[in-house]
C-alpha distance (Angstrom), angle and dihedral (degrees) to the residues before:
residue distance angle dihedral
M1 . . .
R2 3.81 . .
K3 3.77 110.1 .
A4 3.76 122.8 -138.6
F5 3.83 111.1 -126.0
R6 3.75 132.1 171.2
K7 3.80 106.5 -84.7
S8 3.77 106.6 -98.3
A9 3.78 116.9 -125.7
L10 3.76 86.0 -139.5
V11 3.80 88.7 77.2
A12 3.76 87.8 70.6
A13 3.81 90.0 58.3
L14 3.81 87.7 67.6
T15 3.75 90.4 66.3
G16 3.77 97.5 30.9
A17 3.79 90.4 -115.7
L18 3.83 96.5 125.5
T19 3.80 114.7 97.7
P20 3.81 105.2 -144.0
L21 3.76 121.7 -127.0
L22 3.82 104.1 -128.1
V23 3.75 119.8 -172.0
A24 3.77 133.0 -171.0
P25 3.84 116.4 -90.3
G26 3.77 110.1 -79.5
V27 3.84 95.0 17.9
S28 3.76 122.0 107.9
G29 3.79 119.1 -136.1
Q30 3.78 124.0 -149.9
A31 3.78 111.2 -141.4
V32 3.78 92.7 -165.9
A33 3.80 134.8 35.4
A34 3.77 111.5 -65.6
H35 3.77 118.3 -108.0
G36 3.80 92.2 -138.6
A37 3.77 127.6 -131.7
A38 3.76 123.4 12.5
A39 3.70 120.0 -94.9
A40 3.81 113.7 -86.3
L41 3.84 91.4 -134.4
P42 3.78 129.7 53.6
C43 3.80 113.6 -96.4
P44 3.79 129.5 -149.0
M45 3.78 111.1 -110.1
D46 3.85 138.1 -160.3
V47 3.80 109.9 -168.9
A48 3.80 127.1 -179.8
F49 3.84 118.8 -170.5
L50 3.84 116.7 -153.5
L51 3.80 109.4 -166.3
D52 3.86 127.8 -170.3
T53 3.81 101.0 -139.2
T54 3.81 99.4 -173.2
G55 3.79 124.6 125.2
S56 3.81 93.6 -99.6
M57 3.79 87.4 64.5
K58 3.78 93.4 56.8
N59 3.84 98.1 115.9
T60 3.81 92.9 44.8
L61 3.81 93.0 48.7
L62 3.78 89.2 50.3
E63 3.76 88.7 53.7
L64 3.78 92.9 48.9
K65 3.85 89.6 45.0
A66 3.82 89.1 58.3
Q67 3.77 98.9 40.2
G68 3.76 106.4 27.3
D69 3.81 91.6 108.2
E70 3.85 89.1 59.9
I71 3.91 89.1 55.7
T72 3.81 92.1 49.8
T73 3.81 90.9 46.1
A74 3.81 88.2 54.8
V75 3.82 91.4 52.7
E76 3.84 91.7 47.1
A77 3.78 91.1 50.5
A78 3.81 99.3 44.0
S79 3.85 90.3 47.2
G80 3.77 95.2 47.7
G81 3.76 87.0 -125.6
D82 3.85 94.8 -54.3
Y83 3.77 99.9 114.8
R84 3.81 145.9 120.5
M85 3.79 123.7 -159.9
G86 3.81 132.7 -169.7
L87 3.80 136.2 -177.3
I88 3.83 131.9 -151.3
G89 3.80 120.7 -178.3
F90 3.82 118.7 -159.2
D91 3.80 141.3 -174.3
T92 3.79 114.8 141.0
D93 3.79 88.9 -29.8
L94 3.83 133.4 28.4
T95 3.82 131.5 -111.2
V96 3.72 119.6 -168.1
K97 3.85 103.9 -144.8
S98 3.82 92.9 177.9
P99 3.82 134.4 -1.7
L100 3.79 117.3 -138.8
T101 3.85 101.6 -66.5
A102 3.76 131.5 176.3
D103 3.81 121.9 -114.6
N104 3.81 93.2 -2.2
K105 3.79 102.3 142.5
V106 3.84 93.2 125.1
Q107 3.82 91.9 52.3
M108 3.80 92.7 44.3
D109 3.85 90.8 50.1
T110 3.85 87.2 54.4
H111 3.77 92.0 49.1
F112 3.85 90.7 52.1
A113 3.80 92.1 45.3
L114 3.80 90.4 53.4
L115 3.82 96.0 47.2
N116 3.78 114.5 135.6
W117 3.74 135.6 166.1
T118 3.78 129.4 -113.9
W119 3.74 129.7 -149.0
G120 3.83 93.1 -132.0
G121 3.69 122.5 120.5
L122 3.80 94.7 50.2
G123 3.86 89.0 -116.6
L124 3.82 90.0 -65.2
P125 3.86 130.7 118.8
E126 3.76 113.9 -57.0
A127 3.84 139.1 -140.0
S128 3.83 96.7 -89.4
D129 3.82 91.9 130.8
E130 3.81 90.5 55.3
A131 3.76 90.8 47.9
L132 3.82 87.8 54.9
V133 3.77 90.8 50.6
T134 3.83 91.9 50.9
A135 3.80 92.8 48.5
V136 3.84 96.5 45.9
E137 3.81 96.6 41.6
N138 3.80 97.5 36.0
R139 3.82 88.7 -125.4
E140 3.73 124.0 -160.7
A141 3.80 125.2 -124.8
G142 3.76 117.5 -76.8
L143 3.78 146.2 157.5
N144 3.81 93.9 -52.9
Q145 3.76 98.3 25.7
V146 3.74 128.7 74.7
G147 3.81 112.8 -155.0
D148 3.78 135.0 6.4
F149 3.82 123.9 -87.6
P150 3.85 99.1 -154.5
G151 3.80 122.7 -170.6
P152 2.77 167.5 131.6
W153 3.82 112.1 -156.5
R154 3.81 107.3 -134.0
P155 3.85 114.1 -107.6
H156 3.78 91.6 -146.3
A157 3.86 94.7 51.5
F158 3.77 131.1 87.8
K159 3.80 98.0 -112.5
T160 3.79 121.9 -149.9
I161 3.74 139.6 172.7
V162 3.82 115.5 -161.4
L163 3.83 107.7 -159.1
I164 3.81 116.0 -170.7
T165 3.83 121.3 -174.4
D166 3.79 145.7 126.3
A167 3.83 94.7 -148.5
K168 3.82 143.9 74.6
P169 3.80 119.9 -106.0
A170 3.77 115.7 -89.5
G171 3.78 110.2 171.1
F172 3.81 112.0 -135.5
D173 3.81 96.5 -47.6
D174 3.83 104.3 70.5
N175 3.77 90.2 -119.6
H176 3.79 123.2 111.8
D177 3.86 114.9 -144.7
D178 3.76 141.0 141.3
G179 3.77 91.7 -81.7
D180 3.79 89.2 63.5
L181 3.79 91.3 51.3
K182 3.80 89.2 49.8
N183 3.83 89.3 52.2
A184 3.82 89.7 49.7
I185 3.84 92.4 47.3
E186 3.83 91.6 51.9
A187 3.81 91.4 48.5
T188 3.78 90.8 48.8
E189 3.79 91.3 51.1
R190 3.79 91.9 48.9
A191 3.77 90.5 49.8
F192 3.85 92.0 52.1
G193 3.76 90.1 48.2
E194 3.82 91.5 54.1
G195 3.82 93.0 46.0
I196 3.84 94.1 -107.0
R197 3.74 117.9 143.8
I198 3.79 124.4 -155.8
I199 3.78 121.8 -139.6
A200 3.84 100.2 -160.4
V201 3.80 112.4 -158.6
Q202 3.78 116.8 -167.2
V203 3.81 118.1 -167.3
P204 3.86 130.0 178.3
D205 3.76 123.9 -100.2
S206 3.82 107.2 -91.6
F207 3.80 90.5 -137.3
A208 3.82 95.9 48.8
P209 3.85 116.2 107.1
T210 3.85 93.0 -122.9
D211 3.87 139.1 25.4
A212 3.78 91.6 -111.0
L213 3.79 113.8 140.5
D214 3.84 119.4 -131.7
P215 3.84 107.1 -111.8
E216 3.82 93.1 -148.5
I217 3.83 90.6 55.5
A218 3.79 89.3 44.4
A219 3.82 90.5 55.7
I220 3.81 91.8 52.8
M221 3.81 93.9 44.9
N222 3.81 89.8 49.6
G223 3.76 87.5 52.9
Y224 3.82 91.2 57.3
S225 3.80 91.3 51.3
T226 3.77 99.7 40.1
G227 3.79 91.6 46.1
T228 3.82 92.4 56.6
D229 3.78 103.2 36.1
G230 3.83 85.7 -105.8
Q231 3.79 136.3 127.1
Y232 3.80 136.0 -90.8
I233 3.80 117.1 -147.2
G234 3.81 120.6 -171.0
T235 3.77 109.6 -174.3
N236 3.77 146.3 141.9
E237 3.80 122.0 -102.0
E238 3.76 95.3 -101.7
N239 3.77 93.2 58.9
S240 3.86 100.3 36.0
A241 3.83 96.1 96.6
D242 3.82 92.9 48.3
A243 3.80 92.4 49.0
I244 3.83 92.9 50.5
R245 3.80 92.1 46.2
D246 3.80 90.8 50.9
A247 3.80 92.9 48.9
L248 3.81 90.8 51.1
S249 3.80 94.2 47.5
R250 3.83 93.0 76.1
C251 3.76 134.2 63.5
P252 3.83 106.5 -160.7
R253 3.77 104.3 -152.8
T254 3.83 131.7 -160.1
D255 3.80 126.5 171.3
A256 3.79 117.6 -150.2
Y257 3.87 115.2 167.4
I258 3.76 142.1 -169.6
R259 3.83 113.7 -136.9
D260 3.80 120.1 -116.0
V261 3.82 91.5 -170.0
D262 3.75 134.2 6.9
T263 3.79 92.6 -95.4
D264 3.80 95.3 48.5
T265 3.82 112.8 130.4
G266 3.82 97.4 177.3
V267 3.86 99.9 -92.3
E268 3.81 111.2 157.5
P269 2.94 133.1 -114.0
R270 3.80 99.7 29.6
A271 3.79 126.2 -148.0
S272 3.84 93.1 -122.4
A273 3.76 142.7 1.6
G274 3.77 98.6 -110.0
N275 3.83 130.6 -163.0
S276 3.78 94.2 -93.6
P277 3.80 117.1 -125.0
A278 3.86 87.2 -161.6
I279 3.78 91.9 73.3
R280 3.77 115.1 74.6
L281 3.77 131.9 169.8
C282 3.77 114.3 -151.1
T283 3.79 137.8 172.7
T284 3.81 94.0 -127.0
S285 3.81 136.1 47.9
T286 3.80 94.4 -145.6
L287 3.79 101.6 54.1
P288 3.82 103.4 109.7
S289 3.82 91.7 -149.0
C290 3.75 139.5 3.2
P291 3.83 129.0 177.8
P292 3.82 114.8 -84.4
P293 3.77 97.0 -105.3
D294 3.74 130.9 -145.6
A295 3.79 89.2 -166.8
V296 3.81 133.6 21.7
A297 3.79 126.4 -167.1
T298 3.80 112.1 -149.0
D299 3.72 141.0 164.9
V300 3.78 106.3 -111.1
A301 3.84 87.6 -145.3
Q302 3.79 89.3 56.9
T303 3.84 108.8 102.4
P304 2.87 114.4 -138.5
V305 3.75 134.9 5.3
F306 3.77 118.9 -172.5
F307 3.81 136.9 -120.9
H308 3.79 115.9 -149.7
V309 3.85 110.2 -161.0
E310 3.76 120.7 -174.8
V311 3.81 122.3 -146.7
H312 3.82 120.5 -167.2
S313 3.82 129.6 -160.4
P314 2.94 145.6 -127.6
G315 3.79 110.4 27.3
P316 3.81 122.6 -171.8
K317 3.85 96.6 -81.3
G318 3.77 100.1 44.9
N319 3.81 137.7 101.5
N320 3.88 106.3 -101.5
A321 3.74 91.1 -150.1
A322 3.81 100.2 50.1
T323 3.81 133.3 87.9
S324 3.70 116.8 -134.9
H325 3.85 115.6 -132.9
G326 3.76 116.7 -162.9
V327 3.80 151.1 106.6
L328 3.76 127.8 -80.0
K329 3.87 107.5 -145.6
L330 3.82 123.2 -164.9
Y331 3.77 124.1 -158.6
R332 3.86 135.0 -175.1
S333 3.78 123.9 -147.3
L334 3.81 110.7 -110.0
N335 3.79 90.1 -140.0
E336 3.82 126.3 50.3
G337 3.78 118.6 -105.7
P338 3.83 126.0 25.2
G339 3.81 116.7 12.5
G340 3.80 114.9 -94.3
H341 3.76 134.9 -143.9
W342 3.77 118.2 -33.0
P343 2.94 125.3 -87.5
A344 3.82 102.2 -10.1
L345 3.83 96.8 64.3
W346 3.85 97.5 45.2
T347 3.81 134.1 80.1
E348 3.79 125.2 -158.9
I349 3.83 110.7 -121.8
G350 3.82 100.6 179.5
S351 3.81 147.5 -28.7
K352 3.78 139.0 -150.0
A353 3.80 130.6 -161.1
L354 3.82 111.8 -129.6
D355 3.79 139.7 -177.3
V356 3.80 106.3 -148.8
P357 3.83 112.5 -164.3
P358 3.79 121.5 -149.9
N359 3.79 123.5 -107.2
A360 3.74 91.5 14.5
I361 3.82 114.2 174.9
T362 3.85 88.9 -144.9
P363 3.75 127.2 30.0
T364 3.78 125.3 -104.7
T365 3.77 111.4 -108.1
A366 3.80 128.3 -146.4
V367 3.79 114.7 -155.7
I368 3.72 112.6 -157.1
P369 3.87 123.5 179.1
W370 3.82 119.9 -136.4
K371 3.80 133.5 -174.1
P372 3.78 98.8 -133.4
T373 3.76 124.0 -119.1
I374 3.75 117.6 -162.8
G375 3.85 113.1 -118.7
N376 3.75 146.2 83.0
W377 3.77 101.5 -76.3
T378 3.79 139.5 172.9
F379 3.75 115.3 -135.7
M380 3.80 121.7 -157.7
A381 3.79 126.0 -160.6
R382 3.82 119.3 -159.6
W383 3.84 126.4 -173.1
V384 3.81 111.6 -148.9
A385 3.80 119.4 -171.2
Y386 3.79 134.0 146.0
S387 3.81 93.7 -127.6
D388 3.85 93.0 44.8
P389 3.82 110.5 47.5
M390 3.78 122.7 168.0
A391 3.75 112.8 -71.7
F392 3.83 92.1 -139.3
A393 3.76 129.8 31.4
E394 3.80 111.7 -97.1
G395 3.80 117.8 -120.4
P396 3.86 133.8 -178.2
N397 3.85 92.7 -81.9
S398 3.80 104.0 91.0
E399 3.84 94.6 -168.7
T400 3.75 91.1 54.0
N401 3.79 91.5 49.6
V402 3.88 89.6 52.5
K403 3.80 91.7 49.4
N404 3.76 94.3 47.9
N405 3.82 101.3 44.2
N406 3.78 127.6 54.0
N407 3.88 86.7 -160.4
I408 3.78 87.8 72.0
A409 3.81 131.9 62.8
W410 3.82 134.6 156.1
R411 3.85 141.6 -161.3
R412 3.74 132.5 -164.4
I413 3.80 112.1 -138.0
D414 3.82 129.6 -179.8
V415 3.80 106.8 -138.9
T416 3.83 107.6 -161.5
P417 3.79 134.4 174.7
T418 3.81 118.3 -94.1
P419 3.85 108.6 -101.3
Q420 3.77 111.9 -104.8
């Protein structure tokens, strides 16, 4: 099934339509609306660093070599000690220096201290798009990749990829073309769909006569950040470590929620996993509202029927001035009756990218088409957004997950044939 994601700004880079956001050296630029103040409480973090290690990155790598411990200290502090960090180096190929590993500041400090540049890549575009694929998909080692990057990313963590390069994406062949941009677009869309933001850090070529940033590369890097509710940073080598440290020192938090009962205000954990009034199955996509059904009669030949899922904002732990950007995902239980173990006994039936504004008088509604299957099913809605991770780690007990997290709600619906 094709999943509906927020349209990536990186698509515009294919046609040159994207106007790059260029910032003065040493100043970070936000490619999307700021989330506002940092969260008052520490937030669990998963952070993967993707570093271009070619010779043109020499000055930046020297800066990171000297100040990498300040970056890891920022992650440790912002997360309250609940963090995992990973590191992938790339030129024409990829080398996984560290998979996402808990409490590994000492090891990461060592990796940064030992950073060195290679003369691979012949000064041409590099495999940044493939590094993104490996990080997002937790890809195993292969012909052009040394080391596995196992997952998964934690649903209850603030998930971030920090990509640092001065070059265009090139796949594994040192040649930049539209296929590499397509690969990068797809990786960006998958990242957004999993609630992973990309902090895209563009630095100048160490061998260039000036610190000027290439506008074509800036457009692509802006696409990565805009497409994932992330951040673009255009900076010179001397300020790169400071800019990365500052970006990782904050956990911008929103709090959208799906009601379990009519009186639900998003408080977590909840007393029970109710039969959510926010999940409705209707025969039309245009009906603004229809009763939350316990049973729906439908013609099996009718394709499709439509789920209307309401998302409210803000909940009690969010920023009242920030819009939540994410994906509403809808699942059906594989077996009839109550929902089974997560995620083994569920199948995704659709998704919809949403921007959920704060203090909305009315909820934001995702309309998701579905080809009906007759049966007594449980349907689960999950809100996935970088700035709004799960409050509690998800386990195999689906009911517990629904109770603990206001990002999740479910409803049991009896889908029956239309009487003849």
